[in-house]
KEVOTOR-307502 format. One record per atom (N, C-alpha, C): x, y, z. Coordinates in pm, whole numbers, plus 50000, padded with zeros to 5 digits. Example, Ala and Ser with C-alpha at 12.3 -4.5 7.8 and 13.67 -1.06 7.14 Angstrom:
2
513194943150780
512304955050780
513204967050780
512854977550708
513674989450714
512905000350787
***
This chain:
287
636220870884559
635930880784663
635570873484792
636070878684906
635770872485034
634320874985072
633720864585129
632310864885168
632230864585320
631370873185377
631290874185522
630860860985585
629930853985522
629480841085576
630640831185580
631430830985471
632580821885466
633580825285577
633800838185600
634730842385705
634200838585844
632900839885863
632290836185991
632470821186016
632340813085912
632530798685924
633980795585960
634920801985890
636340799485918
636690803486062
636160814786107
636430819286244
635890809186345
634730803486318
634150793686410
634970780786411
635440776586295
636280764486287
637590766786363
638170778486348
639410781686419
639180781986569
638030787086610
637720788286752
637560774686818
636960765386746
636650752286804
637610741286760
638320743386648
639180732886596
638410720886548
637160722986511
636290711786473
635170716786383
634950709486273
633810712686185
632500710086258
632460699286335
631240695686408
630830706586507
631820711186587
631510721386687
631180734786621
631860737886511
631550750186439
630130749786385
629740738186330
628380736686277
627340738386388
627660732886505
626720733986618
626560748586660
627670755886668
627600769986708
626800778286609
627030775786479
626420783886374
625030778886334
624630767386389
623350761186352
623330757286204
624500752586156
624620747486019
624780732286026
624640725785911
625000711685902
626510710785878
627070699185908
628510697385884
628860698685735
628050692685644
628350694585501
628310709185459
627420716885522
627330731085487
628600738485527
629140735385647
630380741585692
631520737885597
631600725185561
632650720685469
632520727585334
631290729585289
631040736185162
631540750685166
631240757685276
631680771585289
633200772485292
633850762985358
635310762885362
635890760685223
635270751685148
635740748985011
635570761284923
634450768184938
634220780284859
635240791084895
635580791985024
636550801885068
637940798685013
638280786085012
639570781984954
639610785284805
638490782984737
638430786084594
638570801184570
637970809184660
638010823684644
639410829184671
640120823084766
641450828184802
642570821684721
642290809784668
643310802584592
644380796084676
644130794284806
645100787784894
644390777284979
645180767585026
644660757285115
644570762985255
643360762585314
643140768685444
643060758485557
642590746285526
642470735885628
643070722985574
643510714585666
644020701585627
643560691185728
643340679085681
642860668385768
644010662685850
643740660185979
644690653786069
643950642886144
644170630286102
643390619386160
641930620986127
641100621386232
639660623386212
639250638086220
640210646586252
639880660686265
640550668986158
640550682086180
641180691186086
641980701486165
642900708186097
643590719586155
643830729786045
644020741886086
644240752585990
645690752485943
645880755385816
647220757685764
647690771385813
648970774585800
649420788085839
648620799085770
648310796985641
647500806885568
646080807385625
645570795585662
644240795185720
644170802185854
645210800485936
645250806986066
645340822086052
646150826485954
646280840785928
644940846885891
644230840385798
642940845585756
641910844485868
641980833785949
641030831986059
641170843186162
642410847286189
642620858386283
641960871186232
642130873786103
641490885586045
639980883986038
639530871686011
638100869086002
637410871886135
638050867886245
637490870386377
637310885286401
638330892786360
638250907286379
637190913486289
637110908986165
636130914486070
634710911586116
634460898986154
633110895186198
632730902986323
633700904586415
633430912186536
633080926586506
633790932486409
633520946386373
632150947886308
631770938286225
630450938886161
629360937686267
629540928486365
628570927286473
628480940286553
629650946186578
629650958786653
628930969786577
629150970386445
628480980586364
626970978786366
626540966186361
625100963186367
624510968186498
625240965686608
624760969986738
624760985186750
625770991586690
625841006186696
624661012586624
624281006886511
623121012086439
621851010786521
621730999086588
620560997086672
620571006786790
621771008686846
621871017486962
621611031986925
621851035386799
621661049086754
620201053386764
619311043686763
617881046686767
617471048886913
618011059486972
617591063387106
617911053487214
618851043887191
619211033587290
617981025487333
617021024187244
615831016287278
616081001487259
617000998087172
617300983987146
618810982587130
619250970287104
620660967687080
621330961587202
622640960187193
623390954187302
624760960887312
625370959487428
626730964387450
627450953587532
628710950987494
629450939687551
630640944687633
630780939287754
631830943787846
632610931787897
633940932987897
634810923087960
635540929688076
635610922788189
636270928088308
636770916488393
637650919488488
638150908888574
637210906688692
637480896288771
636530891888874
636250902588979
637280909789023
637070919289132
636190931089091
636300935588965
635420946288920
634030940988883
633980928588832
632680922588800
631830920288924
632480918889038
631730916089161
631470928689244
631930940189199
631750952489277
631220964089192
632050969289104
631660980989024
630590977588921
630780966488851
629920963488736
628460960988772
628130953388877
626700951188907
625920964188929
626530973589000
625850986389023
625680993888891
626730993588807
626631000088676
625580993488589
625510980188595
624530972788515
623100976288557
622890977588686
621550981088735
621160995188690
622111004588696
621831018288652
621551018788502
622331011188426
622131010888280
620761004888246
620390994488318
619100987988292
617940997288324
618101005288430
617031014588468
616911025988366
618061030788317
618041041988223
617661037688082
618061025588043
617841020687906
617401006087911
616161003387950
615700989587970
615720980987844
615740987087727
615780979187604
617180975287561
618180979987633
619570977387596
620070964887668
620590955487591
621100942987648
622580944587682
622950941387806
624340941887850
624870927687863
625940924787791
626590911587796
627900912987872
628100904687974
629270905488062
630140893088046
631450895188040
632410884288022
633560886488119
633950876088192
635080877188283
636380874188208
637300883788209
638580882088142
639650890388215
640870885488215
642020893388261
642190905088163
642730916488209
642890927988118
643590924987987
644600916187987
645300913187862
644340906887761
643570896887806
642610890487716
641480899987678
641060908387773
639990917987745
640390927687635
641620932587640
642090941787536
642200934887401
642590922287403
642660914787277
641260913187217
640280909887301
638900908687254
638400922087200
638790932887266
638360946187223
638920949387086
640200946487065
640820949286935
640180940986824
639750928886857
639150919986757
637660922586737
637100932286810
635700935686791
634740926286860
635230917886953
634370908287022
633630914587139
634110925987187
633440933587293
633490948387256
632740956387329
632690970787303
633480978887404
633560973787528
634270980787635
635050970387716
636260973787755
637040965787849
637250974087975
636980968088090
637260974488218
638540967988271
639630975488274
640940969588301
641640976688416
642700970288464
643600976988557
645000976688498
645800986088537
647210986488496
648010993688604
649300990588607
650190996688705
650931008488642
651491016788727
652101029188679
653241026588581
653991015688602
655141012888518
654831003388403
653551000488380
653180991488271
653410998388136
653760990588032
653950996687900
652651002387846
652751012587766
651561019087709
650901009587609
649571009387609
648831000887515
649111005287371
648970995787279
649230998787139
648261009087086
648631015286976
647801025686916
646411020486882
645421028686906
644041024786876
643181023487000
643821020387115
643081019387241
642921033187303
641751035787357
641491048487426
641041045287568
641771050587665
641531047487806
640941059387880
640011056587971
639461066588061
639701061788204
640411069688282
640711066188421
639451067988506
639061057388577
637831058088657
638111057088807
639351054388845
639661053388988
640871044589012
641241043289139
642371034989179
641911023589268
642641012589265
642311000789345
643560996889424
643601000289554
644810997289633
645000982289650
646250978289671
646610964389695
646880962489844
646440950989898
646600948190040
647370935290063
648220935390165
648800923090216
647750916390304
647510903590280
646510896090357
647240885690441
647110886690574
647840877890664
647030875690791
647640868890888
646940865891013
647180876291121
648100885791097
648420895291202
648220909591155
647800918391247
647570932391209
648880939991192
648780951491124
649930960391106
651140952791054
650900944790952
651930936190896
652660943290782
653710937090731
654430942390616
654990930990534
655220933590405
655770923290317
657150918790365
657940928190417
659290924790461
659310914290570
658200913190645
658130903190752
657950888990698
657710887690567
657340874490513
658290869590404
659550873390415
660500868790314
660720853590324
660450847690442
660610833290459
659270825990468
658170833090449
656840827090461
656420820190332
655440811490345
654780805790227
653810816290172
653730816990039
652850826589973
651810819189891
650660825589874
649580820089793
649500828389666
649700821989552
649680828989423
648410825889346
648240832889235
647060830689151
647470826389012
646860832688909
647200829488771
648650833588743
649150829688626
650540832688593
650830847688599
649920855688544
650140870288546
650070875788688
649140870288768
649030874888907
650280871288986
650850859588957
652090855589023
653220865188987
653280869188862
654320878488820
654200891788894
652950896188914
652730908488988
653180906989133
652880895289193
653290892689330
654810892189342
655460885389249
656920884389250
657560898189237
657020906489147
657540920089130
657430927989259
656290926789326
656060933989450
657060929789558
657270916489572
658180911489675
659630914989644
659980914689517
661360917989480
661680932589509
660670940989511
660890954789553
661320955389700
660980944989775
661370943989916
662640935689935
663230931289823
664530924589830
664490909589839
663380903089807
663340888489809
662370883189705
662510870389672
661590863589582
660680854589666
659360855789652
658450848089739
658460833289707
658280825189810
658130810589793
656630807689780
656190805289656
654760803089631
654440788389655
653630785889758
653330772189800
651950767589757
651060776889731
649680773489692
649230782589579
648280777789499
647770785489386
646250785389386
645660797089375
644210798189358
643870812189309
642910812989217
642400825889171
641130829989245
640640821289333
639370823589402
639630831389531
639050843389540
639290851889657
638780845589786
637750837089776
637230830289895
638220819789941
638730811689846
639710801289879
640980807389936
641470817989871
642720824389914
642610828990060
641520835590094
641350840590231
641210829290331
640560818390288
640430806690376
641800800590405
642660800190304
644010794790323
644830803690417
644690816690402
645390825790493
644900823790635
643590823090654
643020821190787
643470808090851
643730797890766
644170784790816
645670784290839
646360795390813
647800795690835
648630789390726
648060788090607
648780781590496
649570791390411
649640803890453
650430813290377
649860827290384
650540836490316
650070850290304
649920853490156
649250864390127
649030867889986
648740882789975
648480887189856
648000900789833
646690900089757
645810909689783
644530910689713
644220925489689
643550928389576
643110942189553
641950945889645
641810958789668
640750963589756
639360959389710
639130959489577
637810955689528
637480941189559
638480932489554
638250918389588
637840917189735
638450925289820
638100924989962
636750931289987
636330940689902
634970945889914
633950935089880
634280926789782
633360916389739
633230905289843
634370901789907
634350891390010
635470894090109
635130894090238
636130896790341
635850888090463
636790878990494
636670870790614
637000879290737
636300876690849
636570884490970
637840880091042
638390868391007
639530863091081
640860864891006
640930874590916
642180878090850
642460892790874
643700896790847
644070910990861
644620915890727
644380928390698
644850934290572
645650946790601
646720948590525
647570960390537
647740966490399
647340978890381
647460985190250
648920987290213
649240983890087
650590985790033
650580998489950
650911009490013
650721022589951
651611024889828
652661016989815
653571019089701
653191010689580
652081003489589
651750994289479
650250994789452
649791005789395
648371007489362
648151005189213
647050998889179
646740997489038
645591006889001
645651011888879
644681021688832
643661014688743
642411019088753
641311013088678
640931021988560
640691015588445
640331022988324
639221015588248
638381023388182
637581017588075
638361019487946
638301009587859
639031010187732
638081007687618
638231015687512
637541013387385
638591013187276
638181009287158
639151007787049
638631014486923
639521020886850
639151027286724
638961042186740
638611048286630
638471062786629
637181067086699
637221078386772
635991083886831
635121089686721
633831092086750
633191090186880
632741075786901
632561072087028
632001058987058
630501059087033
629911047487003
628461046886985
627731050087114
626471054387105
625721058487224
625651047787334
625501035087295
625411024387396
626721023287473
627831024587404
629141023987470
629321035687565
628941047487520
629051059487604
628191057987730
626981052587713
626081050787827
626671040987928
627281030187879
627891020287968
629081026288044
629931033487973
631101039588038
630661049688146
629631057388117
629131066988215
628611059688338
627911048588318
627391040988429
628531035188514
629591030688448
630751025388521
631441036488600
631591048088540
632211059388611
631401063088735
630071063688720
629221067088834
629321056588944
629371043788904
629461032989001
630801033189073
631881036089000
633221036289059
633361047389163
632591057889149
632691068889246
632121064889382
***
């Protein structure tokens, strides 16, 4: 029979790729971690880890079980927190993942309101792109994901429940007022992460050209500084510009390319009280 402790050990080893680092995270000794792995192999009847030089790696069977172990451990942690939250929201924790622009604008106000209403409730915040946030949500590593999506994006897989909390317009950021993307088909562009670049390319191709990306940065401060220095143009969401806005740049709203903001939860309703309280605080803050 599978043991929760053994699964927690396997998930930690998979996360770090090291018995030493897994032991450090779990506050176990290295022999103890190795012992738990051996017991898990005996219980499953398959080889889960193999030695490679001085380290180890998971076998395909080990990786398969580790993926499920991460989800199982996350769900057990979530259930523990839900029980604590059920006691009048006096104790417990709720975990939220969101991207940088919402973490720097909507979330702080929501966090302050949640703290005032439920001072015994611990809020844990993690910065993640929506794709990673939804993955963490499905695996039980967080309770709420604050995400954005575009109108033509594919529908999330079954199990996710979304609540629309508002829209976040996209702006062209350049050195001149009343600008347009069509004016910059030959300009240098500043891109961000791989997914952000794909969004930028899609937007420009709607105008009939592929942008020449000359610089890369995910930092809204750096990006605006580069625009101000004449090193290119870019796009930024409105929330990012609320968080930081240089006086020597110009922004033009791109009305045909707005992204919508949602809170996401996973699994069957109802959500636990702590999750409901957090979502309500986010909705109030977004207004």
